[in-house]
FIGU-943566 format. One record per atom (N, C-alpha, C): residue number from 1; atom name; x, y, z. Coordinates in steps of 0.2 Angstrom, whole numbers, plus 5000, padded with zeros to 4 digits. Atoms other than C-alpha are relative to their C-alpha. Last residue first. Layout:
N
+-------+-------+------+------+------+
! vexmi ! ketor !   xx !   yy !   zz !
+-------+-------+------+------+------+
!   NUM !    CA !    X !    Y !    Z !
...
+-------+-------+------+------+------+
//
This chain:
61
+-------+-------+------+------+------+
! vexmi ! ketor !   xx !   yy !   zz !
+-------+-------+------+------+------+
!    61 !     N ! 5005 ! 5009 ! 5004 !
!    61 !    CA ! 5697 ! 5525 ! 5368 !
!    61 !     C ! 4998 ! 5001 ! 4995 !
!    60 !     N ! 4994 ! 5008 ! 5001 !
!    60 !    CA ! 5713 ! 5537 ! 5373 !
!    60 !     C ! 4994 ! 4995 ! 4999 !
!    59 !     N ! 4994 ! 4996 ! 5007 !
!    59 !    CA ! 5702 ! 5554 ! 5371 !
!    59 !     C ! 5003 ! 4994 ! 4998 !
!    58 !     N ! 5007 ! 5000 ! 5008 !
!    58 !    CA ! 5690 ! 5547 ! 5385 !
!    58 !     C ! 5003 ! 5003 ! 4994 !
!    57 !     N ! 4999 ! 5006 ! 4998 !
!    57 !    CA ! 5709 ! 5546 ! 5400 !
!    57 !     C ! 4991 ! 4998 ! 4993 !
!    56 !     N ! 4996 ! 5004 ! 5004 !
!    56 !    CA ! 5712 ! 5563 ! 5392 !
!    56 !     C ! 5001 ! 4992 ! 4999 !
!    55 !     N ! 5002 ! 4998 ! 5006 !
!    55 !    CA ! 5693 ! 5570 ! 5398 !
!    55 !     C ! 5008 ! 4998 ! 4995 !
!    54 !     N ! 5006 ! 5003 ! 5004 !
!    54 !    CA ! 5696 ! 5561 ! 5414 !
!    54 !     C ! 5001 ! 5001 ! 4995 !
!    53 !     N ! 4998 ! 5006 ! 5001 !
!    53 !    CA ! 5714 ! 5569 ! 5417 !
!    53 !     C ! 4994 ! 4996 ! 4997 !
!    52 !     N ! 4997 ! 5001 ! 5006 !
!    52 !    CA ! 5707 ! 5586 ! 5413 !
!    52 !     C ! 5003 ! 4992 ! 4999 !
!    51 !     N ! 5002 ! 5004 ! 5004 !
!    51 !    CA ! 5693 ! 5585 ! 5425 !
!    51 !     C ! 5001 ! 5001 ! 4994 !
!    50 !     N ! 5004 ! 5003 ! 4994 !
!    50 !    CA ! 5697 ! 5596 ! 5438 !
!    50 !     C ! 5000 ! 4992 ! 4994 !
!    49 !     N ! 4994 ! 5004 ! 4997 !
!    49 !    CA ! 5708 ! 5610 ! 5427 !
!    49 !     C ! 4997 ! 4992 ! 5002 !
!    48 !     N ! 4998 ! 5002 ! 5005 !
!    48 !    CA ! 5691 ! 5616 ! 5419 !
!    48 !     C ! 5005 ! 4995 ! 5001 !
!    47 !     N ! 4993 ! 5003 ! 4997 !
!    47 !    CA ! 5684 ! 5622 ! 5437 !
!    47 !     C ! 5002 ! 4996 ! 4993 !
!    46 !     N ! 4995 ! 4994 ! 4995 !
!    46 !    CA ! 5670 ! 5635 ! 5433 !
!    46 !     C ! 5007 ! 4997 ! 5001 !
!    45 !     N ! 4996 ! 4994 ! 5004 !
!    45 !    CA ! 5664 ! 5624 ! 5417 !
!    45 !     C ! 5003 ! 5007 ! 5007 !
!    44 !     N ! 4996 ! 5003 ! 5005 !
!    44 !    CA ! 5663 ! 5607 ! 5426 !
!    44 !     C ! 5004 ! 5008 ! 4995 !
!    43 !     N ! 4992 ! 5002 ! 4995 !
!    43 !    CA ! 5655 ! 5614 ! 5441 !
!    43 !     C ! 5007 ! 5002 ! 4993 !
!    42 !     N ! 4996 ! 4997 ! 5001 !
!    42 !    CA ! 5640 ! 5619 ! 5432 !
!    42 !     C ! 5006 ! 4999 ! 5000 !
!    41 !     N ! 4996 ! 5002 ! 5007 !
!    41 !    CA ! 5633 ! 5602 ! 5431 !
!    41 !     C ! 5000 ! 5007 ! 4998 !
!    40 !     N ! 4997 ! 5005 ! 5002 !
!    40 !    CA ! 5631 ! 5604 ! 5450 !
!    40 !     C ! 5002 ! 4997 ! 4993 !
!    39 !     N ! 4994 ! 4999 ! 4997 !
!    39 !    CA ! 5625 ! 5620 ! 5453 !
!    39 !     C ! 5002 ! 4995 ! 4998 !
!    38 !     N ! 4995 ! 4993 ! 5005 !
!    38 !    CA ! 5612 ! 5619 ! 5440 !
!    38 !     C ! 5005 ! 5001 ! 5004 !
!    37 !     N ! 4998 ! 5004 ! 5004 !
!    37 !    CA ! 5608 ! 5602 ! 5453 !
!    37 !     C ! 5003 ! 5006 ! 4995 !
!    36 !     N ! 4995 ! 5002 ! 4998 !
!    36 !    CA ! 5607 ! 5615 ! 5469 !
!    36 !     C ! 5004 ! 4994 ! 4993 !
!    35 !     N ! 4993 ! 4997 ! 5002 !
!    35 !    CA ! 5599 ! 5627 ! 5461 !
!    35 !     C ! 5006 ! 4992 ! 5002 !
!    34 !     N ! 4999 ! 4999 ! 5006 !
!    34 !    CA ! 5584 ! 5615 ! 5457 !
!    34 !     C ! 5006 ! 5003 ! 5000 !
!    33 !     N ! 4999 ! 5003 ! 5003 !
!    33 !    CA ! 5583 ! 5607 ! 5473 !
!    33 !     C ! 5004 ! 5000 ! 4990 !
!    32 !     N ! 4993 ! 5003 ! 4998 !
!    32 !    CA ! 5584 ! 5622 ! 5482 !
!    32 !     C ! 5002 ! 4994 ! 4999 !
!    31 !     N ! 4993 ! 4995 ! 5001 !
!    31 !    CA ! 5570 ! 5629 ! 5472 !
!    31 !     C ! 5008 ! 4997 ! 5000 !
!    30 !     N ! 4999 ! 4999 ! 5008 !
!    30 !    CA ! 5559 ! 5613 ! 5472 !
!    30 !     C ! 5005 ! 5005 ! 4998 !
!    29 !     N ! 4995 ! 5004 ! 5000 !
!    29 !    CA ! 5561 ! 5614 ! 5493 !
!    29 !     C ! 5003 ! 4996 ! 4992 !
!    28 !     N ! 4994 ! 5000 ! 4997 !
!    28 !    CA ! 5554 ! 5629 ! 5493 !
!    28 !     C ! 5004 ! 4994 ! 5000 !
!    27 !     N ! 4995 ! 4996 ! 5003 !
!    27 !    CA ! 5541 ! 5626 ! 5482 !
!    27 !     C ! 5007 ! 5002 ! 5002 !
!    26 !     N ! 4997 ! 5003 ! 5006 !
!    26 !    CA ! 5536 ! 5610 ! 5491 !
!    26 !     C ! 5003 ! 5006 ! 4993 !
!    25 !     N ! 4996 ! 5005 ! 5000 !
!    25 !    CA ! 5535 ! 5622 ! 5506 !
!    25 !     C ! 5003 ! 4995 ! 4995 !
!    24 !     N ! 4993 ! 4997 ! 4999 !
!    24 !    CA ! 5527 ! 5636 ! 5500 !
!    24 !     C ! 5006 ! 4995 ! 5001 !
!    23 !     N ! 4999 ! 4996 ! 5006 !
!    23 !    CA ! 5512 ! 5624 ! 5494 !
!    23 !     C ! 5008 ! 5002 ! 5001 !
!    22 !     N ! 4996 ! 5007 ! 5001 !
!    22 !    CA ! 5512 ! 5613 ! 5511 !
!    22 !     C ! 5001 ! 5004 ! 4991 !
!    21 !     N ! 4993 ! 5000 ! 4999 !
!    21 !    CA ! 5510 ! 5631 ! 5519 !
!    21 !     C ! 5003 ! 4994 ! 4997 !
!    20 !     N ! 4994 ! 4998 ! 5004 !
!    20 !    CA ! 5498 ! 5634 ! 5506 !
!    20 !     C ! 5005 ! 4999 ! 5005 !
!    19 !     N ! 4997 ! 4999 ! 5009 !
!    19 !    CA ! 5487 ! 5621 ! 5509 !
!    19 !     C ! 5004 ! 5003 ! 4999 !
!    18 !     N ! 4995 ! 5008 ! 4998 !
!    18 !    CA ! 5488 ! 5620 ! 5531 !
!    18 !     C ! 5002 ! 4998 ! 4992 !
!    17 !     N ! 4995 ! 4997 ! 4999 !
!    17 !    CA ! 5481 ! 5638 ! 5528 !
!    17 !     C ! 5004 ! 4995 ! 5001 !
!    16 !     N ! 4996 ! 4998 ! 5004 !
!    16 !    CA ! 5467 ! 5633 ! 5518 !
!    16 !     C ! 5007 ! 5004 ! 5000 !
!    15 !     N ! 4998 ! 5007 ! 5008 !
!    15 !    CA ! 5462 ! 5618 ! 5528 !
!    15 !     C ! 5005 ! 5006 ! 4995 !
!    14 !     N ! 5004 ! 5002 ! 5005 !
!    14 !    CA ! 5463 ! 5631 ! 5543 !
!    14 !     C ! 5000 ! 4996 ! 4996 !
!    13 !     N ! 4999 ! 4998 ! 5008 !
!    13 !    CA ! 5476 ! 5632 ! 5556 !
!    13 !     C ! 4992 ! 4996 ! 4996 !
!    12 !     N ! 5006 ! 4996 ! 5000 !
!    12 !    CA ! 5472 ! 5631 ! 5576 !
!    12 !     C ! 4999 ! 5003 ! 4993 !
!    11 !     N ! 5001 ! 4994 ! 5002 !
!    11 !    CA ! 5485 ! 5623 ! 5579 !
!    11 !     C ! 4997 ! 5006 ! 4999 !
!    10 !     N ! 4996 ! 4998 ! 4996 !
!    10 !    CA ! 5479 ! 5609 ! 5588 !
!    10 !     C ! 5004 ! 5007 ! 5000 !
!     9 !     N ! 5005 ! 4996 ! 4994 !
!     9 !    CA ! 5466 ! 5608 ! 5576 !
!     9 !     C ! 5004 ! 5004 ! 5006 !
!     8 !     N ! 5003 ! 4995 ! 5004 !
!     8 !    CA ! 5479 ! 5607 ! 5562 !
!     8 !     C ! 4995 ! 5002 ! 5003 !
!     7 !     N ! 4997 ! 4995 ! 4999 !
!     7 !    CA ! 5488 ! 5592 ! 5573 !
!     7 !     C ! 4999 ! 5009 ! 4997 !
!     6 !     N ! 5001 ! 4997 ! 4993 !
!     6 !    CA ! 5472 ! 5583 ! 5575 !
!     6 !     C ! 5006 ! 5006 ! 4999 !
!     5 !     N ! 5005 ! 4994 ! 5001 !
!     5 !    CA ! 5468 ! 5585 ! 5555 !
!     5 !     C ! 5000 ! 5001 ! 5009 !
!     4 !     N ! 4999 ! 4995 ! 5003 !
!     4 !    CA ! 5487 ! 5577 ! 5554 !
!     4 !     C ! 4993 ! 5005 ! 4999 !
!     3 !     N ! 4993 ! 4995 ! 4997 !
!     3 !    CA ! 5487 ! 5564 ! 5564 !
!     3 !     C ! 5000 ! 5004 ! 4997 !
!     2 !     N ! 4994 ! 5004 ! 5003 !
!     2 !    CA ! 5467 ! 5557 ! 5556 !
!     2 !     C ! 5006 ! 5006 ! 5006 !
!     1 !     N ! 4995 ! 4994 ! 5001 !
!     1 !    CA ! 5452 ! 5560 ! 5566 !
!     1 !     C ! 5007 ! 4997 ! 4996 !
+-------+-------+------+------+------+
//
């Protein structure tokens, strides 16, 4: 028996329950990553003054 199978047997969970838990955890993780990345790409529009010096530096090139 693999360690995961032993753990499932100890918890008393069936294979279907284990797969559902995996899908839910993956969905939650994907949602958190998506929200985090969306927020980090929106920071520039939320705080336009922060990047003004960087934009001036790029305009000088």
